[in-house]
VOZA-230392 format. One record per residue: residue in three letters; residue number from 1; z, y, x of N, C-alpha, C, O, CB in turn. Coordinates in steps of 0.05 Angstrom, whole numbers. Glycine has a CB too. Layout:
N
('ALA', NUM, (Z, Y, X), (Z, Y, X), (Z, Y, X), (Z, Y, X), (Z, Y, X))
...
# end
This chain:
85
('UNK', 1, (382, 30, 27), (371, 34, 54), (350, 25, 57), (353, 1, 56), (384, 25, 72))
('UNK', 2, (318, 31, 63), (301, 21, 70), (295, 1, 90), (302, 7, 113), (292, 35, 73))
('UNK', 3, (287, -17, 86), (286, -43, 102), (285, -36, 127), (304, -43, 142), (265, -61, 97))
('UNK', 4, (261, -21, 139), (254, -18, 165), (272, 1, 175), (268, 3, 199), (228, -13, 168))
('UNK', 5, (289, 17, 166), (315, 36, 174), (340, 11, 183), (355, 9, 202), (326, 60, 141))
('UNK', 6, (336, -5, 162), (359, -27, 166), (351, -40, 190), (369, -42, 207), (363, -49, 142))
('UNK', 7, (329, -50, 194), (327, -64, 217), (338, -51, 245), (350, -61, 264), (301, -70, 219))
('UNK', 8, (327, -24, 239), (324, -7, 272), (362, -4, 271), (375, -6, 291), (300, 38, 272))
('UNK', 9, (371, -1, 252), (401, 5, 252), (418, -27, 264), (434, -29, 282), (411, 17, 215))
('UNK', 10, (410, -43, 251), (423, -71, 263), (412, -76, 288), (427, -85, 304), (418, -98, 245))
('UNK', 11, (389, -71, 295), (379, -70, 321), (395, -58, 345), (399, -69, 366), (356, -58, 319))
('UNK', 12, (403, -31, 337), (415, -19, 350), (447, -29, 363), (457, -28, 385), (412, 1, 337))
('UNK', 13, (457, -40, 334), (476, -43, 335), (484, -72, 352), (507, -76, 360), (482, -39, 310))
('UNK', 14, (459, -93, 356), (465, -112, 370), (453, -106, 398), (445, -125, 411), (457, -136, 358))
('UNK', 15, (452, -77, 409), (443, -78, 434), (417, -83, 446), (413, -82, 471), (456, -92, 443))
('UNK', 16, (391, -90, 423), (369, -102, 442), (348, -91, 448), (327, -103, 449), (359, -123, 435))
('UNK', 17, (353, -61, 454), (342, -44, 465), (312, -30, 451), (292, -24, 464), (340, -56, 488))
('UNK', 18, (315, -27, 424), (284, -18, 412), (288, -7, 390), (295, -22, 372), (261, -39, 407))
('UNK', 19, (286, 22, 387), (283, 37, 365), (259, 50, 369), (247, 56, 389), (305, 55, 360))
('UNK', 20, (252, 56, 330), (228, 63, 330), (217, 84, 304), (223, 80, 281), (214, 38, 332))
('UNK', 21, (204, 101, 310), (202, 124, 286), (176, 126, 280), (164, 126, 301), (213, 154, 293))
('UNK', 22, (158, 127, 256), (131, 120, 252), (117, 144, 234), (130, 150, 214), (129, 91, 238))
('UNK', 23, (98, 155, 236), (80, 173, 223), (56, 160, 215), (56, 136, 219), (73, 194, 240))
('UNK', 24, (36, 169, 203), (11, 148, 191), (-3, 141, 211), (-12, 119, 206), (-11, 159, 171))
('UNK', 25, (-12, 152, 239), (-31, 142, 253), (-12, 137, 286), (-23, 131, 307), (-61, 165, 251))
('UNK', 26, (18, 142, 285), (26, 145, 314), (52, 139, 305), (60, 138, 282), (20, 175, 332))
('UNK', 27, (66, 133, 332), (100, 126, 329), (110, 131, 354), (99, 131, 375), (108, 93, 321))
('UNK', 28, (134, 137, 348), (148, 132, 380), (169, 116, 377), (183, 114, 356), (161, 160, 396))
('UNK', 29, (172, 99, 405), (197, 87, 411), (216, 90, 427), (211, 108, 443), (195, 69, 415))
('UNK', 30, (236, 80, 429), (258, 93, 451), (268, 62, 460), (284, 48, 447), (289, 118, 436))
('UNK', 31, (257, 54, 480), (258, 21, 493), (273, 25, 524), (272, 44, 540), (220, 5, 498))
('UNK', 32, (282, 6, 524), (286, -1, 553), (266, -19, 569), (263, -20, 593), (309, -14, 554))
('UNK', 33, (252, -32, 548), (226, -49, 559), (206, -30, 571), (204, -6, 566), (210, -65, 534))
('UNK', 34, (191, -49, 590), (162, -29, 599), (144, -25, 579), (149, -35, 557), (142, -41, 622))
('UNK', 35, (122, -11, 583), (104, 1, 560), (90, -21, 545), (86, -22, 521), (83, 22, 572))
('UNK', 36, (80, -43, 571), (63, -67, 558), (81, -81, 528), (75, -83, 504), (59, -93, 587))
('UNK', 37, (107, -90, 547), (128, -108, 529), (136, -95, 502), (145, -105, 481), (158, -114, 547))
('UNK', 38, (131, -64, 511), (144, -48, 480), (122, -54, 461), (127, -62, 438), (149, -8, 481))
('UNK', 39, (97, -49, 471), (75, -55, 454), (69, -78, 441), (54, -77, 421), (57, -51, 465))
('UNK', 40, (78, -98, 448), (71, -119, 440), (96, -129, 422), (91, -145, 404), (63, -134, 462))
('UNK', 41, (122, -121, 426), (145, -124, 408), (137, -106, 382), (141, -116, 360), (174, -113, 423))
('UNK', 42, (126, -77, 386), (120, -64, 362), (101, -77, 345), (105, -78, 321), (112, -38, 368))
('UNK', 43, (73, -91, 356), (59, -94, 341), (71, -128, 323), (66, -136, 300), (30, -91, 357))
('UNK', 44, (85, -140, 343), (98, -165, 325), (117, -150, 297), (114, -155, 273), (123, -187, 350))
('UNK', 45, (137, -132, 309), (153, -126, 287), (151, -106, 261), (161, -107, 239), (171, -119, 298))
('UNK', 46, (134, -89, 274), (118, -68, 259), (93, -65, 259), (83, -47, 273), (124, -46, 266))
('UNK', 47, (78, -79, 247), (51, -87, 250), (42, -54, 237), (57, -43, 220), (42, -121, 231))
('UNK', 48, (16, -41, 246), (11, -14, 244), (1, -15, 212), (5, 5, 198), (-12, -2, 268))
('UNK', 49, (-10, -35, 202), (-19, -34, 175), (-49, -26, 168), (-59, -24, 146), (-3, -15, 162))
('UNK', 50, (-61, -24, 193), (-93, -17, 188), (-109, -41, 209), (-97, -58, 221), (-101, 20, 200))
('UNK', 51, (-131, -39, 209), (-148, -56, 225), (-139, -64, 256), (-141, -86, 267), (-175, -41, 225))
('UNK', 52, (-129, -37, 270), (-128, -37, 299), (-95, -41, 300), (-81, -42, 280), (-141, -8, 314))
('UNK', 53, (-87, -43, 325), (-57, -49, 332), (-49, -25, 348), (-64, -8, 357), (-52, -78, 350))
('UNK', 54, (-24, -26, 349), (-9, -4, 355), (-14, 4, 392), (3, -7, 406), (24, -13, 346))
('UNK', 55, (-31, 18, 404), (-31, 13, 426), (-19, 45, 443), (-21, 65, 430), (-62, 0, 432))
('UNK', 56, (-11, 46, 468), (3, 70, 485), (-15, 93, 480), (-38, 90, 486), (4, 64, 520))
('UNK', 57, (-7, 112, 471), (-25, 132, 477), (-36, 148, 497), (-18, 158, 511), (-21, 144, 468))
('UNK', 58, (-60, 156, 504), (-71, 168, 525), (-63, 193, 528), (-73, 206, 546), (-96, 167, 524))
('UNK', 59, (-38, 208, 506), (-36, 237, 513), (-15, 229, 532), (0, 209, 533), (-30, 260, 489))
('UNK', 60, (-17, 253, 550), (5, 264, 574), (30, 269, 570), (49, 268, 586), (-2, 287, 586))
('UNK', 61, (28, 278, 539), (57, 294, 531), (62, 290, 502), (45, 283, 485), (56, 328, 537))
('UNK', 62, (88, 294, 499), (94, 283, 468), (88, 321, 454), (85, 338, 471), (141, 264, 462))
('UNK', 63, (87, 327, 430), (81, 346, 406), (97, 371, 426), (87, 391, 436), (97, 337, 368))
('UNK', 64, (125, 361, 429), (147, 384, 445), (142, 393, 469), (153, 413, 478), (175, 373, 452))
('UNK', 65, (119, 377, 486), (116, 377, 512), (128, 367, 529), (127, 373, 553), (116, 394, 520))
('UNK', 66, (147, 344, 518), (159, 326, 537), (140, 308, 549), (120, 301, 535), (180, 311, 525))
('UNK', 67, (144, 299, 575), (128, 277, 584), (121, 250, 574), (140, 237, 566), (136, 273, 604))
('UNK', 68, (99, 239, 573), (94, 209, 561), (92, 193, 581), (70, 194, 591), (69, 204, 544))
('UNK', 69, (109, 174, 593), (139, 162, 576), (154, 182, 586), (150, 192, 608), (153, 128, 583))
('UNK', 70, (178, 191, 566), (201, 212, 571), (226, 194, 572), (231, 181, 552), (204, 237, 547))
('UNK', 71, (245, 193, 598), (271, 181, 590), (286, 193, 571), (284, 217, 565), (287, 179, 611))
('UNK', 72, (299, 178, 562), (319, 183, 535), (342, 190, 551), (352, 183, 573), (325, 153, 511))
('UNK', 73, (348, 212, 529), (379, 235, 539), (401, 220, 534), (423, 227, 543), (386, 265, 519))
('UNK', 74, (399, 201, 522), (418, 186, 501), (431, 162, 510), (455, 158, 508), (404, 178, 476))
('UNK', 75, (408, 143, 522), (414, 123, 529), (394, 114, 567), (371, 117, 575), (408, 105, 498))
('UNK', 76, (420, 105, 577), (407, 104, 604), (390, 84, 606), (390, 65, 590), (425, 101, 625))
('UNK', 77, (371, 86, 628), (344, 63, 629), (324, 61, 604), (304, 46, 605), (357, 31, 631))
('UNK', 78, (331, 76, 584), (305, 79, 562), (289, 97, 563), (298, 119, 570), (310, 82, 538))
('UNK', 79, (265, 96, 557), (246, 116, 558), (239, 120, 529), (252, 105, 513), (222, 109, 577))
('UNK', 80, (222, 135, 518), (208, 142, 496), (177, 141, 503), (165, 155, 520), (218, 170, 486))
('UNK', 81, (167, 125, 488), (139, 117, 488), (127, 127, 462), (141, 125, 441), (135, 86, 491))
('UNK', 82, (99, 139, 462), (87, 143, 443), (62, 125, 441), (48, 119, 460), (84, 168, 443))
('UNK', 83, (58, 115, 411), (36, 97, 406), (22, 113, 386), (31, 133, 374), (42, 66, 397))
('UNK', 84, (-4, 98, 383), (-24, 108, 368), (-39, 84, 355), (-41, 64, 369), (-42, 126, 385))
('UNK', 85, (-51, 83, 330), (-65, 59, 319), (-90, 65, 309), (-105, 47, 299), (-50, 45, 297))
# end
């Protein structure tokens, strides 16, 4: 299992409330934290790998049309955020 995926699975089991999936210059995060705290944790645990840090996207919606942030349909109190670097 990929090391990053393993971290996510272990974090989910621990109930710490932070999950993420990434692309080349963007990532989505499911978090119970506020956007600023989510960004800080994202940059600490999963650095972007490029000179800039992850920052909350200025886009108003995800690719599928869901508003950003979007309430998680699986976990009460969690939101999906979109970040870019």
